Residue frames as a rotation matrix with the C-alpha (Angstrom) as fourth column:
MET 1
0.569 0.822 0.001 -0.02
0.822 -0.569 0.025 0.02
0.021 -0.014 -1.000 0.00
VAL 2
0.387 -0.482 -0.786 2.83
0.174 -0.799 0.576 2.40
-0.906 -0.359 -0.225 0.74
THR 3
-0.655 -0.686 0.317 4.37
0.404 0.036 0.914 1.75
-0.638 0.727 0.254 -2.67
ALA 4
-0.123 0.719 0.684 1.04
0.973 -0.047 0.225 2.44
0.194 0.694 -0.694 -4.42
GLN 5
0.760 0.398 -0.514 0.67
0.550 -0.815 0.183 5.66
-0.346 -0.422 -0.838 -2.46
LEU 6
-0.055 -0.901 -0.431 4.25
0.184 -0.433 0.882 6.65
-0.981 -0.031 0.189 -3.36
LEU 7
-0.735 -0.215 0.644 3.54
0.638 0.104 0.763 6.15
-0.231 0.971 0.060 -7.08
ASP 8
0.281 0.914 0.293 0.22
0.935 -0.329 0.129 8.07
0.215 0.238 -0.947 -6.83
GLN 9
0.995 0.043 0.094 1.84
0.014 -0.957 0.288 11.00
0.102 -0.285 -0.953 -5.01
PRO 10
0.329 -0.941 -0.077 5.53
0.763 0.313 -0.565 11.25
0.556 0.128 0.822 -5.80
PRO 11
0.364 -0.227 -0.903 7.57
0.726 -0.538 0.428 13.27
-0.583 -0.812 -0.031 -3.35
GLY 12
0.785 -0.102 0.611 8.66
0.388 -0.688 -0.614 16.71
0.482 0.719 -0.500 -4.40
CYS 13
0.242 -0.794 -0.558 12.08
0.812 -0.149 0.564 18.31
-0.531 -0.589 0.609 -3.82
ILE 14
0.927 -0.097 0.362 13.66
0.149 -0.792 -0.592 21.60
0.344 0.603 -0.720 -4.56
LEU 15
0.198 -0.942 -0.273 17.35
0.949 0.114 0.293 22.28
-0.244 -0.317 0.917 -4.65
THR 16
0.969 0.107 0.224 18.46
0.151 -0.970 -0.189 25.91
0.197 0.217 -0.956 -4.29
ALA 17
0.117 -0.977 -0.177 22.05
0.990 0.100 0.102 27.13
-0.082 -0.187 0.979 -4.64
LEU 18
0.894 0.149 0.423 23.17
0.207 -0.974 -0.094 30.63
0.398 0.171 -0.901 -3.80
ARG 19
-0.127 -0.966 -0.225 26.43
0.915 -0.027 -0.403 32.48
0.383 -0.257 0.887 -3.07
VAL 20
0.928 0.369 0.054 26.70
0.306 -0.837 0.454 35.30
0.213 -0.405 -0.889 -0.55
ARG 21
0.249 -0.849 0.466 29.56
-0.427 -0.528 -0.734 37.59
0.869 -0.016 -0.494 0.44
HIS 22
-0.377 -0.493 -0.784 31.67
0.433 0.655 -0.620 36.09
0.819 -0.573 -0.033 3.25
GLU 23
-0.991 -0.045 0.128 30.49
-0.081 -0.563 -0.822 38.82
0.109 -0.825 0.555 5.67
ASP 24
-0.253 0.967 0.024 26.88
-0.941 -0.252 0.226 37.92
0.224 0.035 0.974 4.94
ALA 25
-0.476 -0.011 -0.879 27.26
-0.213 0.972 0.103 34.20
0.853 0.236 -0.465 5.49
ASP 26
-0.936 0.125 -0.330 26.25
0.352 0.381 -0.855 34.12
0.018 -0.916 -0.400 9.15
THR 27
-0.553 0.790 -0.265 23.20
-0.602 -0.599 -0.527 36.37
-0.575 -0.132 0.807 8.48
CYS 28
-0.208 0.457 -0.865 22.19
-0.852 0.350 0.390 34.06
0.481 0.818 0.316 5.63
ALA 29
-0.732 -0.110 -0.673 22.59
0.118 0.952 -0.284 30.99
0.672 -0.287 -0.683 7.86
ARG 30
-0.887 0.446 -0.119 20.36
0.037 -0.189 -0.981 32.66
-0.460 -0.875 0.151 10.54
LYS 31
-0.261 0.825 -0.502 17.65
-0.913 -0.380 -0.150 33.37
-0.315 0.419 0.852 7.93
LEU 32
-0.361 0.072 -0.930 17.90
-0.506 0.822 0.260 29.78
0.783 0.564 -0.260 6.66
ALA 33
-0.934 0.026 -0.356 17.36
0.302 0.592 -0.747 28.64
0.191 -0.805 -0.561 10.25
GLN 34
-0.595 0.783 -0.181 14.26
-0.487 -0.531 -0.694 30.87
-0.639 -0.324 0.697 10.43
LEU 35
-0.200 0.477 -0.856 13.08
-0.934 0.170 0.313 29.30
0.295 0.862 0.412 7.22
ASN 36
-0.698 -0.147 -0.701 13.56
-0.037 0.985 -0.169 25.87
0.715 -0.092 -0.693 8.75
GLU 37
-0.919 0.392 -0.043 11.42
0.034 -0.031 -0.999 26.91
-0.392 -0.920 0.015 11.79
ILE 38
-0.204 0.870 -0.449 8.57
-0.877 -0.366 -0.312 27.73
-0.436 0.330 0.837 9.42
LEU 39
-0.296 -0.006 -0.955 9.15
-0.744 0.629 0.226 24.54
0.599 0.777 -0.191 7.41
VAL 40
-0.956 -0.155 -0.248 8.95
-0.011 0.866 -0.500 22.08
0.292 -0.475 -0.830 10.29
THR 41
-0.569 0.822 0.014 5.38
-0.095 -0.049 -0.994 23.24
-0.817 -0.567 0.106 11.13
PHE 42
-0.313 0.440 -0.842 4.29
-0.929 -0.326 0.175 23.06
-0.197 0.837 0.511 7.44
ASP 43
0.334 0.566 0.753 1.94
-0.344 0.818 -0.462 20.18
-0.878 -0.105 0.468 6.55
GLY 44
0.998 0.020 0.067 3.65
0.055 0.383 -0.922 18.09
-0.044 0.923 0.381 3.90
PHE 45
0.394 -0.917 0.052 7.23
-0.864 -0.390 -0.318 18.98
0.312 0.081 -0.947 4.80
ALA 46
0.894 -0.154 -0.421 9.61
0.190 0.981 0.045 15.95
0.406 -0.120 0.906 5.00
SER 47
0.456 -0.786 -0.417 13.15
0.735 0.069 0.674 17.26
-0.501 -0.614 0.610 5.55
LEU 48
0.960 -0.273 0.066 15.68
-0.203 -0.838 -0.506 20.03
0.193 0.472 -0.860 4.86
ASP 49
0.423 -0.906 -0.017 19.40
0.835 0.382 0.396 19.64
-0.353 -0.182 0.918 4.21
THR 50
0.980 -0.200 -0.020 21.67
-0.195 -0.922 -0.335 22.67
0.049 0.332 -0.942 4.00
ILE 51
0.362 -0.932 0.013 25.34
0.928 0.362 0.094 22.57
-0.092 -0.022 0.996 2.95
ARG 52
0.956 -0.207 -0.207 27.53
-0.203 -0.978 0.038 25.61
-0.210 0.006 -0.978 3.58
ARG 53
0.438 -0.837 0.327 30.80
0.890 0.456 -0.025 25.83
-0.128 0.302 0.945 1.74
GLU 54
0.571 -0.359 -0.738 33.29
-0.046 -0.912 0.408 28.58
-0.820 -0.199 -0.537 2.18
GLY 55
0.511 -0.367 0.778 34.86
0.855 0.315 -0.413 29.54
-0.094 0.875 0.474 -1.16
GLY 56
-0.538 -0.840 -0.067 37.22
0.819 -0.540 0.192 32.14
-0.198 0.049 0.979 -2.55
LEU 57
-0.752 0.279 0.598 34.51
0.205 -0.762 0.614 34.34
0.627 0.584 0.516 -4.11
GLY 58
-0.238 0.716 0.656 31.97
-0.855 -0.475 0.208 33.95
0.461 -0.511 0.725 -1.34
THR 59
-0.768 0.063 0.637 30.10
-0.395 0.737 -0.549 31.45
-0.504 -0.673 -0.541 0.81
ASP 60
-0.614 0.547 -0.569 27.99
-0.447 0.353 0.822 28.90
0.651 0.759 0.027 -1.10
PHE 61
-0.511 0.556 0.656 24.75
-0.554 0.371 -0.746 27.51
-0.658 -0.744 0.119 0.33
TYR 62
-0.726 0.373 -0.577 23.03
-0.313 0.568 0.761 24.47
0.612 0.734 -0.296 -1.15
ILE 63
-0.580 0.633 0.512 19.54
-0.651 0.018 -0.759 23.90
-0.490 -0.774 0.401 0.28
LEU 64
-0.793 0.373 -0.482 17.57
-0.085 0.715 0.694 20.70
0.604 0.591 -0.535 -0.42
ALA 65
-0.531 0.712 0.459 13.96
-0.733 -0.114 -0.670 20.81
-0.425 -0.693 0.583 0.82
ARG 66
-0.925 0.260 -0.276 11.89
0.086 0.852 0.516 17.57
0.370 0.454 -0.811 0.54
PHE 67
-0.438 0.867 0.236 8.10
-0.878 -0.356 -0.320 17.47
-0.194 -0.347 0.918 0.69
ARG 68
-0.264 0.424 0.866 5.59
-0.129 0.875 -0.467 14.59
-0.956 -0.236 -0.177 0.91
ASP 69
0.133 0.333 0.933 4.39
0.889 0.377 -0.261 15.40
-0.439 0.864 -0.246 -2.64
VAL 70
-0.682 -0.430 0.592 4.64
0.692 -0.642 0.330 17.98
0.238 0.634 0.735 -5.35
ALA 71
0.260 0.846 0.466 1.34
0.471 -0.532 0.703 19.57
0.843 0.037 -0.537 -4.31
ALA 72
0.725 -0.081 -0.683 2.84
0.652 -0.236 0.720 20.25
-0.220 -0.968 -0.118 -0.82
LEU 73
-0.368 -0.929 -0.028 5.91
0.835 -0.344 0.429 21.76
-0.408 0.134 0.903 -2.42
GLU 74
-0.467 0.282 0.838 3.74
0.572 -0.626 0.529 24.08
0.674 0.727 0.131 -4.54
ARG 75
0.685 0.727 -0.034 1.70
0.479 -0.416 0.773 25.15
0.548 -0.546 -0.633 -1.54
TRP 76
0.356 -0.661 -0.661 4.96
0.780 -0.179 0.599 25.86
-0.514 -0.729 0.452 0.32
ARG 77
-0.597 -0.699 0.393 6.26
0.797 -0.459 0.393 27.93
-0.095 0.548 0.831 -2.54
ALA 78
-0.110 0.664 0.740 3.09
0.484 -0.614 0.623 30.07
0.868 0.427 -0.254 -2.49
LEU 79
0.416 0.318 -0.852 3.24
0.909 -0.126 0.397 30.94
0.019 -0.940 -0.341 1.23
PRO 80
0.748 -0.110 0.655 3.75
0.093 -0.959 -0.268 34.70
0.657 0.261 -0.707 1.78
ASP 81
0.829 -0.499 0.253 5.94
-0.384 -0.178 0.906 34.18
-0.407 -0.848 -0.339 4.90
ARG 82
0.388 -0.680 0.622 8.16
0.599 0.699 0.391 31.86
-0.701 0.220 0.678 2.92
ASN 83
0.473 -0.145 0.869 8.36
0.807 -0.325 -0.494 34.24
0.354 0.934 -0.037 0.00
ALA 84
0.913 -0.112 0.392 9.24
-0.215 -0.949 0.232 37.22
0.346 -0.296 -0.890 2.18
LEU 85
0.619 -0.708 0.341 12.04
-0.264 0.221 0.939 35.31
-0.740 -0.671 -0.050 3.93
MET 86
0.324 -0.489 0.810 13.32
0.811 0.585 0.029 33.89
-0.488 0.647 0.585 0.63
ASP 87
0.769 -0.023 0.639 13.41
0.402 -0.760 -0.510 37.42
0.498 0.649 -0.575 -0.81
GLU 88
0.826 -0.497 0.266 15.61
-0.542 -0.571 0.616 38.53
-0.154 -0.653 -0.741 2.12
ILE 89
0.388 -0.702 0.598 17.91
0.151 0.688 0.710 35.51
-0.909 -0.185 0.373 1.68
GLU 90
0.358 -0.233 0.904 18.18
0.916 0.273 -0.293 35.90
-0.179 0.933 0.311 -2.10
ALA 91
0.978 -0.009 0.207 18.81
0.030 -0.983 -0.184 39.65
0.205 0.186 -0.961 -1.75
MET 92
0.570 -0.807 0.151 22.18
-0.435 -0.140 0.890 38.74
-0.697 -0.573 -0.431 -0.18
SER 93
0.554 -0.327 0.765 23.15
0.588 0.805 -0.082 36.62
-0.589 0.495 0.638 -3.18
ILE 94
0.077 -0.630 -0.772 26.11
-0.409 -0.727 0.552 37.90
-0.910 0.273 -0.313 -5.22
ALA 95
-0.946 -0.267 -0.181 25.41
-0.282 0.413 0.866 35.50
-0.157 0.871 -0.466 -8.09
ASP 96
-0.242 0.895 -0.375 22.37
-0.763 0.063 0.644 34.18
0.600 0.442 0.667 -9.88
VAL 97
-0.288 0.254 0.923 20.27
-0.755 0.534 -0.382 31.93
-0.590 -0.807 0.038 -7.67
SER 98
-0.697 0.009 -0.717 19.97
-0.524 0.676 0.518 28.39
0.489 0.737 -0.467 -9.06
ARG 99
-0.182 0.690 0.700 16.82
-0.783 0.329 -0.528 26.37
-0.595 -0.644 0.480 -8.47
GLN 100
-0.691 0.040 -0.722 16.10
-0.493 0.704 0.511 22.79
0.529 0.709 -0.467 -9.57
GLN 101
-0.050 0.789 0.612 12.88
-0.927 0.191 -0.322 20.98
-0.372 -0.583 0.722 -8.85
ALA 102
-0.735 -0.182 -0.653 12.34
-0.470 0.831 0.297 17.26
0.489 0.525 -0.696 -9.04
ALA 103
0.138 0.799 0.585 9.59
-0.961 0.251 -0.116 14.72
-0.240 -0.546 0.802 -8.26
GLY 104
0.449 0.135 -0.883 9.54
-0.495 0.860 -0.121 10.96
0.744 0.492 0.453 -7.93
SER 105
1.000 -0.029 -0.002 10.70
0.019 0.584 0.812 8.11
-0.023 -0.812 0.584 -5.77
ASN 106
0.197 -0.980 0.016 14.24
0.892 0.186 0.411 8.37
-0.406 -0.067 0.911 -7.10
ILE 107
0.969 0.211 -0.127 15.24
0.170 -0.946 -0.277 11.98
-0.178 0.246 -0.953 -7.34
TRP 108
-0.010 -0.983 0.182 18.39
0.952 0.046 0.304 12.96
-0.307 0.176 0.935 -9.21
PHE 109
0.849 0.112 -0.516 19.50
0.001 -0.978 -0.210 16.53
-0.528 0.177 -0.830 -9.70
GLU 110
0.663 -0.681 0.311 22.02
0.379 -0.054 -0.924 17.65
0.646 0.731 0.222 -12.25
PRO 111
0.107 -0.684 -0.721 25.28
0.982 -0.042 0.185 18.35
-0.157 -0.728 0.667 -10.38
ILE 112
0.984 0.021 0.176 25.88
0.035 -0.997 -0.074 21.96
0.174 0.079 -0.982 -9.56
VAL 113
0.324 -0.943 -0.078 29.62
0.875 0.330 -0.354 22.05
0.360 0.047 0.932 -10.24
SER 114
-0.837 -0.522 -0.167 29.89
0.548 -0.785 -0.289 25.75
0.020 -0.333 0.943 -9.69
MET 115
-0.258 0.759 -0.597 27.58
0.262 -0.540 -0.800 28.59
-0.930 -0.363 -0.060 -8.94
PRO 116
0.542 0.623 0.564 25.35
0.687 0.058 -0.725 29.72
-0.484 0.780 -0.396 -11.86
SER 117
0.624 -0.397 0.673 27.52
0.406 -0.571 -0.713 32.78
0.667 0.719 -0.196 -12.65
GLN 118
-0.330 -0.830 -0.450 30.55
0.920 -0.176 -0.350 34.50
0.211 -0.530 0.821 -11.38
PRO 119
0.420 0.437 -0.796 29.99
0.609 -0.785 -0.110 37.78
-0.673 -0.438 -0.596 -9.59
LYS 120
0.805 -0.104 0.584 30.44
0.435 -0.565 -0.701 40.77
0.403 0.819 -0.409 -11.90
PRO 121
-0.253 -0.930 -0.266 33.87
0.945 -0.178 -0.275 42.40
0.209 -0.321 0.924 -11.55
PRO 122
0.046 0.225 -0.973 33.93
0.548 -0.820 -0.164 45.90
-0.835 -0.526 -0.161 -10.10
LEU 123
0.935 0.339 0.102 33.41
0.281 -0.535 -0.797 48.74
-0.216 0.774 -0.596 -12.53
LEU 124
0.419 -0.838 0.349 36.48
0.767 0.121 -0.630 49.67
0.485 0.532 0.694 -14.53
TRP 125
0.207 -0.344 0.916 36.92
-0.168 -0.935 -0.313 53.08
0.964 -0.089 -0.251 -12.97
LYS 126
0.815 0.078 0.573 36.78
-0.575 -0.004 0.818 51.56
0.067 -0.997 0.042 -9.45
ARG 127
0.794 -0.600 0.103 39.43
0.590 0.800 0.111 48.99
-0.149 -0.028 0.988 -10.38
TRP 128
0.218 -0.713 0.666 41.58
0.539 -0.481 -0.691 51.77
0.814 0.510 0.279 -11.84
ALA 129
0.450 0.009 0.893 41.15
-0.516 -0.814 0.268 53.89
0.729 -0.581 -0.362 -8.67
THR 130
0.964 -0.090 0.249 42.05
-0.145 0.607 0.782 50.96
-0.221 -0.790 0.572 -6.46
SER 131
0.570 -0.791 0.224 45.14
0.806 0.484 -0.340 50.27
0.161 0.375 0.913 -8.50
MET 132
0.177 -0.496 0.850 46.25
0.136 -0.843 -0.520 53.88
0.975 0.208 -0.081 -8.34
LEU 133
0.692 0.109 0.713 45.71
-0.650 -0.335 0.682 53.90
0.314 -0.936 -0.161 -4.58
ALA 134
0.911 -0.369 0.187 47.81
0.229 0.826 0.515 50.77
-0.344 -0.426 0.837 -4.33
VAL 135
0.412 -0.810 0.418 50.64
0.886 0.247 -0.393 51.80
0.215 0.533 0.819 -6.67
TYR 136
0.436 -0.303 0.847 51.21
0.179 -0.893 -0.412 55.58
0.882 0.331 -0.335 -6.42
PRO 137
0.768 -0.227 0.599 51.93
-0.628 -0.448 0.636 56.00
0.124 -0.865 -0.487 -2.66
ALA 138
0.738 -0.542 0.402 54.10
0.243 0.770 0.591 52.83
-0.629 -0.338 0.700 -2.66
LEU 139
0.524 -0.554 0.646 55.94
0.774 -0.007 -0.634 54.09
0.356 0.832 0.425 -5.77
ILE 140
0.619 -0.252 0.744 56.74
-0.287 -0.954 -0.084 57.45
0.731 -0.161 -0.663 -4.10
VAL 141
0.780 -0.316 0.540 58.05
-0.519 0.157 0.840 55.64
-0.351 -0.936 -0.041 -0.93
LEU 142
0.694 -0.521 0.497 60.10
0.536 0.835 0.128 53.13
-0.481 0.178 0.858 -2.90
VAL 143
0.545 -0.513 0.663 61.72
0.525 -0.407 -0.747 55.70
0.653 0.756 0.047 -5.24
THR 144
0.624 -0.263 0.736 62.63
-0.559 -0.808 0.186 57.82
0.546 -0.527 -0.651 -2.24
LEU 145
0.730 -0.313 0.608 63.96
-0.420 0.496 0.760 54.90
-0.539 -0.810 0.230 -0.08
LEU 146
0.607 -0.487 0.629 65.82
0.609 0.793 0.026 53.19
-0.511 0.367 0.777 -2.92
ARG 147
0.970 -0.243 0.010 67.43
-0.177 -0.733 -0.657 56.40
0.167 0.636 -0.754 -4.41
PRO 148
0.289 -0.936 0.203 70.79
-0.814 -0.129 0.567 55.61
-0.504 -0.329 -0.799 -2.69
VAL 149
-0.089 -0.330 0.940 70.78
0.099 0.936 0.338 52.14
-0.991 0.123 -0.051 -4.31
THR 150
0.489 0.408 0.771 69.39
0.746 0.263 -0.612 53.08
-0.452 0.874 -0.175 -7.72
ALA 151
0.825 -0.139 -0.548 71.23
-0.249 -0.959 -0.132 56.43
-0.508 0.246 -0.826 -8.27
PRO 152
-0.173 -0.972 -0.161 74.53
-0.601 -0.025 0.799 54.84
-0.780 0.235 -0.580 -9.38
LEU 153
-0.328 0.119 0.937 72.74
0.496 0.866 0.064 52.39
-0.804 0.486 -0.343 -11.72
PRO 154
-0.986 0.099 0.131 71.71
0.077 -0.422 0.903 53.17
0.145 0.901 0.409 -15.28
GLU 155
-0.603 0.779 0.174 68.15
-0.773 -0.515 -0.370 54.57
-0.199 -0.357 0.913 -15.18
PRO 156
0.131 0.715 -0.686 66.41
-0.712 0.549 0.437 51.53
0.689 0.432 0.582 -16.87
LEU 157
-0.338 -0.309 -0.889 68.10
0.278 0.870 -0.408 49.20
0.899 -0.385 -0.208 -14.37
GLY 158
-0.995 0.009 0.102 67.17
-0.096 -0.441 -0.893 51.47
0.037 -0.898 0.439 -11.40
LEU 159
-0.299 0.951 -0.075 63.57
-0.951 -0.291 0.101 51.49
0.074 0.101 0.992 -12.60
LEU 160
0.012 0.241 -0.971 63.64
-0.287 0.931 0.227 47.71
0.958 0.275 0.080 -12.95
VAL 161
-0.830 -0.359 -0.426 64.67
0.304 0.349 -0.886 47.37
0.467 -0.865 -0.181 -9.27
VAL 162
-0.809 0.579 0.102 61.83
-0.514 -0.613 -0.600 49.67
-0.285 -0.538 0.793 -8.21
ALA 163
-0.074 0.820 -0.567 59.35
-0.926 0.154 0.344 47.91
0.369 0.551 0.748 -10.49
LEU 164
-0.336 -0.137 -0.932 60.31
-0.020 0.990 -0.139 44.46
0.942 -0.028 -0.335 -9.18
ILE 165
-0.950 -0.031 -0.311 59.81
0.309 0.054 -0.949 45.44
0.046 -0.998 -0.042 -5.56
LEU 166
-0.661 0.741 -0.123 56.70
-0.689 -0.663 -0.291 47.49
-0.297 -0.107 0.949 -6.29
THR 167
-0.154 0.600 -0.785 55.07
-0.721 0.475 0.505 44.63
0.676 0.643 0.360 -8.23
GLY 168
-0.586 -0.158 -0.795 55.82
0.335 0.846 -0.414 42.15
0.738 -0.509 -0.443 -5.41
LEU 169
-0.968 0.168 -0.187 54.43
0.109 -0.388 -0.915 44.44
-0.227 -0.906 0.358 -2.75
THR 170
-0.478 0.838 -0.264 51.26
-0.860 -0.507 -0.051 45.38
-0.177 0.202 0.963 -4.64
THR 171
-0.206 0.390 -0.897 50.54
-0.546 0.715 0.436 41.85
0.812 0.580 0.066 -5.78
ALA 172
-0.454 -0.110 -0.884 51.14
0.438 0.837 -0.329 40.05
0.776 -0.537 -0.332 -2.51
PHE 173
-0.637 0.097 -0.765 50.06
0.757 -0.110 -0.644 42.65
-0.146 -0.989 -0.004 0.09
ILE 174
-0.888 0.219 -0.404 48.67
-0.145 -0.968 -0.205 46.04
-0.436 -0.123 0.892 -0.99
VAL 175
-0.633 0.666 -0.395 46.02
-0.614 -0.122 0.780 45.07
0.471 0.736 0.486 -3.55
PRO 176
-0.379 0.531 -0.758 44.62
0.464 0.817 0.341 42.13
0.800 -0.223 -0.556 -1.53
TRP 177
-0.666 0.099 -0.739 44.40
0.695 -0.276 -0.664 44.33
-0.269 -0.956 0.115 1.54
LEU 178
-0.856 0.358 -0.373 42.76
-0.412 -0.908 0.074 47.20
-0.312 0.217 0.925 -0.36
THR 179
-0.605 0.655 -0.454 40.29
-0.288 0.352 0.891 44.80
0.743 0.669 -0.024 -1.98
ARG 180
-0.393 0.416 -0.820 39.21
0.820 0.563 -0.107 43.53
0.417 -0.714 -0.562 1.46
VAL 181
-0.689 0.085 -0.720 38.93
0.470 -0.704 -0.532 47.01
-0.552 -0.705 0.446 2.89
LEU 182
-0.681 0.392 -0.618 37.08
-0.584 -0.800 0.136 48.48
-0.441 0.454 0.774 -0.11
HIS 183
-0.915 0.271 0.298 34.99
0.363 0.874 0.323 45.37
-0.173 0.404 -0.898 -0.90
ARG 184
-0.026 0.988 -0.151 31.51
0.721 -0.086 -0.688 46.96
-0.693 -0.126 -0.710 -0.30
TRP 185
0.160 0.047 -0.986 32.46
-0.353 -0.930 -0.101 49.99
-0.922 0.365 -0.132 -2.33
LEU 186
-0.753 -0.581 -0.310 33.92
-0.497 0.192 0.846 47.89
-0.432 0.791 -0.433 -5.13
VAL 187
-0.837 0.467 0.286 30.87
0.537 0.802 0.263 45.64
-0.106 0.374 -0.922 -5.57
ALA 188
-0.054 0.841 -0.539 28.27
0.345 -0.491 -0.800 48.46
-0.937 -0.229 -0.263 -5.22
ARG 189
-0.373 -0.010 0.928 26.81
0.928 -0.014 0.372 49.47
0.009 1.000 0.014 -8.55
């Protein structure tokens, strides 16, 4: 009898994947916990699995919600409380939100190898301004400090010494630090 019921009313699942900024990850996790509190009281809800993965570009969340049947899933998707909370969660996303829905006794989702899209790079003028902020003050300091070393050298060789040190400093330390400090400004449109 259980098998017949299963075939008559196949379970419904929805897999949602989203990426948020690292600094928003705990807020997103709290909102997902609130969503779970609503879910456990919902008639037709079966289970919720959430995977949180820290990545280089942000924190990824994979949420798999299972329902008794597709009709329960559709009722859940229509709830105003659910929609309001999902809007808040999805507003934190820095990439397209991926959703896959499936129904049946054996549910297979296409693998989500990576998030749907990479976050857009900062605007060109913001990247340029950040680069100038990283390079110009360091260049002035290096030219001044290295003058006793570079003065006796031919000018192209002296500039090479400055460029080597400047490139190393900006690549390894200055630009990564500025990118973290200016992150909100850089991603704002």
